[in-house]
C-alpha positions as CSV (number, residue, x, y, z in Angstrom):
1,M,16.6,36.1,9.7
2,Q,19.7,35.4,11.8
3,T,23.1,36.7,10.9
4,L,26.5,36.0,12.4
5,R,29.8,34.4,11.5
6,A,29.4,30.6,11.2
7,A,27.4,27.4,11.3
8,E,27.3,23.8,9.8
9,P,25.3,21.3,8.0
10,A,21.5,21.4,8.3
11,V,19.5,18.2,7.8
12,N,19.6,15.4,10.4
13,A,22.5,17.0,12.2
14,I,22.0,14.9,15.3
15,S,21.1,11.5,14.0
16,G,21.9,11.7,10.2
17,P,24.2,9.3,8.4
18,R,27.9,9.5,9.2
19,R,30.4,11.0,6.8
20,H,33.1,8.8,5.4
21,R,35.7,7.7,8.0
22,P,38.7,10.0,7.8
23,R,42.2,8.7,7.8
24,G,43.9,9.1,11.1
25,G,40.9,8.8,13.5
26,P,37.3,7.8,13.9
27,A,34.4,9.6,12.2
28,P,32.6,12.2,14.2
29,N,29.3,11.5,15.8
30,G,27.1,12.3,12.8
31,P,27.7,14.9,10.1
32,L,28.7,17.7,12.4
33,S,32.3,18.2,13.7
34,L,32.7,19.5,17.2
35,P,33.7,23.0,16.2
36,A,30.6,23.2,13.8
37,R,28.3,22.0,16.7
38,L,29.6,24.7,18.9
39,C,29.4,27.3,16.2
40,L,25.8,26.5,15.5
41,A,24.7,26.2,19.1
42,A,26.3,29.6,19.9
43,W,25.3,31.2,16.6
44,D,24.2,34.6,18.1
45,T,27.4,35.1,20.1
46,D,29.8,37.9,19.3
47,P,32.6,36.6,17.1
48,Q,35.2,37.8,19.6
49,R,33.8,35.3,22.1
50,L,32.8,32.7,19.5
51,A,36.2,32.3,17.9
52,P,38.0,30.9,21.0
53,L,35.1,28.5,21.6
54,V,35.1,27.2,18.0
55,R,38.9,26.9,18.2
56,A,38.7,24.9,21.4
57,G,36.2,22.6,19.8
58,A,38.6,22.0,16.9
59,L,41.5,21.3,19.3
60,A,39.3,18.9,21.3
61,E,38.2,17.1,18.2
62,L,41.7,16.6,17.0
63,A,42.6,15.3,20.4
64,R,39.6,12.9,20.4
65,R,40.8,11.5,17.1
66,G,44.4,11.1,18.4
67,L,45.9,13.5,15.8
68,L,46.9,16.0,18.5
69,T,48.4,14.5,21.6
70,D,49.3,16.0,25.0
71,D,53.0,16.2,25.7
72,D,53.3,17.5,29.2
73,G,50.7,20.2,28.5
74,I,51.9,20.9,24.9
75,A,49.6,20.3,21.9
76,T,51.7,18.0,19.8
77,P,50.8,16.5,16.3
78,L,51.0,12.8,16.2
79,D,52.8,13.0,12.9
80,L,53.1,15.4,10.0
81,D,51.2,13.4,7.5
82,S,47.8,12.5,9.1
83,R,44.7,14.4,7.8
84,T,41.1,14.2,8.7
85,G,39.5,15.1,5.3
86,D,37.8,18.1,7.0
87,P,39.4,21.4,5.8
88,V,38.8,23.1,9.1
89,L,40.5,20.5,11.2
90,D,43.3,20.0,8.7
91,G,44.0,23.7,8.5
92,L,44.4,23.8,12.3
93,L,46.5,20.7,12.3
94,E,48.8,22.2,9.7
95,L,49.0,25.5,11.7
96,V,50.0,23.6,14.9
97,S,52.5,21.5,13.0
98,E,54.2,24.5,11.4
99,S,54.3,26.7,14.6
100,L,56.4,26.8,17.7
101,P,55.1,24.5,20.5
102,H,52.3,26.0,22.6
103,R,50.2,24.8,25.4
104,W,46.6,23.9,24.7
105,R,45.3,27.0,26.5
106,A,47.4,29.2,24.3
107,W,46.0,27.7,21.1
108,V,42.5,28.6,22.3
109,T,43.1,32.2,21.3
110,L,46.2,32.2,19.1
111,H,44.9,33.1,15.6
112,A,41.5,31.7,16.6
113,R,39.7,33.8,14.1
114,H,41.3,31.6,11.3
115,T,39.4,28.6,12.5
116,L,36.1,30.5,12.8
117,D,36.6,31.9,9.3
118,A,37.4,28.4,8.0
119,V,34.1,27.0,9.5
120,R,32.2,29.9,7.9
121,E,33.7,29.3,4.5
122,Q,33.0,25.6,4.8
123,L,29.4,26.2,5.6
124,V,28.9,28.7,2.8
125,A,30.2,26.1,0.4
126,E,27.7,23.5,1.8
127,G,24.8,26.0,1.5
128,V,23.9,26.2,5.2
129,V,25.2,29.7,5.5
130,R,24.6,32.4,2.9
131,A,27.2,35.1,2.3
132,E,25.7,38.5,1.5
133,K,28.1,41.1,0.2
134,H,27.7,44.8,0.7
135,R,29.7,48.0,1.2
136,V,30.1,49.9,4.5
137,L,29.5,53.6,4.0
138,G,29.1,52.7,0.4
139,V,32.8,52.2,0.0
140,F,34.4,49.4,2.0
141,P,33.5,45.9,0.9
142,S,32.1,43.6,3.6
143,V,30.2,40.3,4.0
144,D,27.4,39.4,6.3
145,H,26.8,35.7,6.9
146,V,23.2,34.6,7.3
147,L,22.1,31.3,8.8
148,A,19.9,30.1,6.0
149,D,18.5,27.0,7.8
150,T,17.9,27.3,11.6
151,A,16.7,23.7,12.0
152,C,20.1,22.3,12.8
153,A,20.9,24.9,15.4
154,D,17.5,24.4,17.0
155,A,18.1,20.6,17.1
156,L,21.5,21.0,18.7
157,R,20.0,23.3,21.4
158,R,17.2,20.9,22.1
159,E,19.7,18.1,22.5
160,A,21.9,20.2,24.8
161,R,19.2,21.5,27.1
162,P,18.5,18.3,29.1
163,A,22.2,17.3,29.1
164,L,23.1,20.7,30.5
165,T,20.4,21.0,33.1
166,G,19.7,17.4,34.0
167,P,18.1,15.4,35.6
168,A,19.8,12.5,33.7
169,P,23.2,11.6,35.1
170,A,26.1,13.2,33.2
171,E,27.4,9.6,32.6
172,Q,24.5,9.1,30.2
173,V,25.3,12.1,28.0
174,P,26.9,11.2,24.7
175,G,30.6,12.0,24.6
176,P,30.5,14.6,21.8
177,V,27.6,16.4,23.5
178,A,29.4,16.4,26.9
179,T,32.6,17.7,25.3
180,A,30.7,20.5,23.6
181,L,29.0,21.5,26.8
182,A,32.2,21.2,28.9
183,L,33.8,23.8,26.6
184,A,30.7,26.0,26.2
185,T,30.2,26.3,30.0
186,A,33.8,27.3,30.5
187,A,33.3,30.0,27.9
188,G,30.2,31.2,29.7
189,L,28.1,30.3,26.7
190,P,25.8,27.5,27.5
191,P,24.0,26.7,24.2
192,A,20.7,26.1,26.0
193,P,19.1,29.6,26.4
194,H,16.9,29.9,29.5
195,G,18.4,26.8,31.0
196,S,20.6,26.7,34.1
197,F,23.8,25.0,35.1
198,D,26.2,25.1,37.9
199,D,29.8,24.3,38.4
200,A,29.1,20.8,39.7
201,R,27.2,19.9,36.5
202,A,29.9,21.4,34.3
203,E,32.5,19.4,36.1
204,A,30.4,16.2,35.8
205,L,30.1,16.8,32.0
206,T,33.8,17.5,31.8
207,R,34.5,14.1,33.5
208,R,32.1,12.4,31.1
209,A,33.7,14.0,28.1
210,A,37.2,13.1,29.3
211,A,36.2,9.4,29.6
212,S,35.0,9.3,26.0
213,A,38.5,9.2,24.5
214,P,42.0,8.3,25.9
215,G,44.1,11.1,27.1
216,L,41.4,13.7,26.9
217,D,41.2,14.6,30.5
218,A,44.2,16.9,30.7
219,V,43.5,18.4,27.3
220,L,39.9,19.4,28.2
221,R,40.9,20.9,31.5
222,D,43.6,23.0,29.8
223,L,41.1,24.1,27.1
224,R,38.5,25.0,29.7
225,T,41.1,27.1,31.5
226,G,41.9,28.9,28.2
227,L,38.3,29.6,27.5
228,T,37.7,30.9,31.0
229,E,40.6,33.2,30.7
230,A,39.4,34.4,27.3
231,A,35.8,35.1,28.4
232,P,35.2,38.4,30.4
233,L,34.2,37.4,33.9
234,S,31.2,39.6,33.7
235,A,29.9,37.6,30.8
236,L,30.0,34.3,32.6
237,T,26.6,32.7,33.2
238,R,26.0,30.9,36.4
239,G,22.7,29.6,37.8
240,R,20.5,31.2,35.2
């Protein structure tokens, strides 16, 4: 049994049917949003490190859909009315809209646990994660979240491994996969255990991800900087 803090839908996560097209942007690549992909792929990561990664994924997805735009380094809502239909993304969009302006890298950690908690609640509602209530020391109520179906996480890791380690050119990696890996490597959390990557491959994946949507280059690089700053240097994985 695996326990942690989040995940996302289970069956046919990679190639399953698309959800309905949300207003304000294109549908994601299959049922999983980017923050959910990252959450599943890095399921066993400590929540203190996972939360910034999931937040960065949500920011990147909103930027991919054109609902958050880059205004000289500031994450700026396109307008105040657009919504995606995804409660996780819409919650973050509302937070950014109602807050003082911040750079993308600042949003990586600012109240990042809210986004992780929202993903967790979404997945509990969808039945992919099970919430198990208990009491700490027999007094304080607490909840453990159990990944009830590991098939989706395993599929995402199998998909990520060849993209992360080669030998296929980075240009052949699907845009959403490249985006997830560009963020995960910056956080020192490659979702392909026992694989290896180097800075050159991470940069190639970042360029591939940036080319998958207009205006994503500057956004991704700022998000990667924020993730690198948030991750303890001793935890970064290189050449494993």
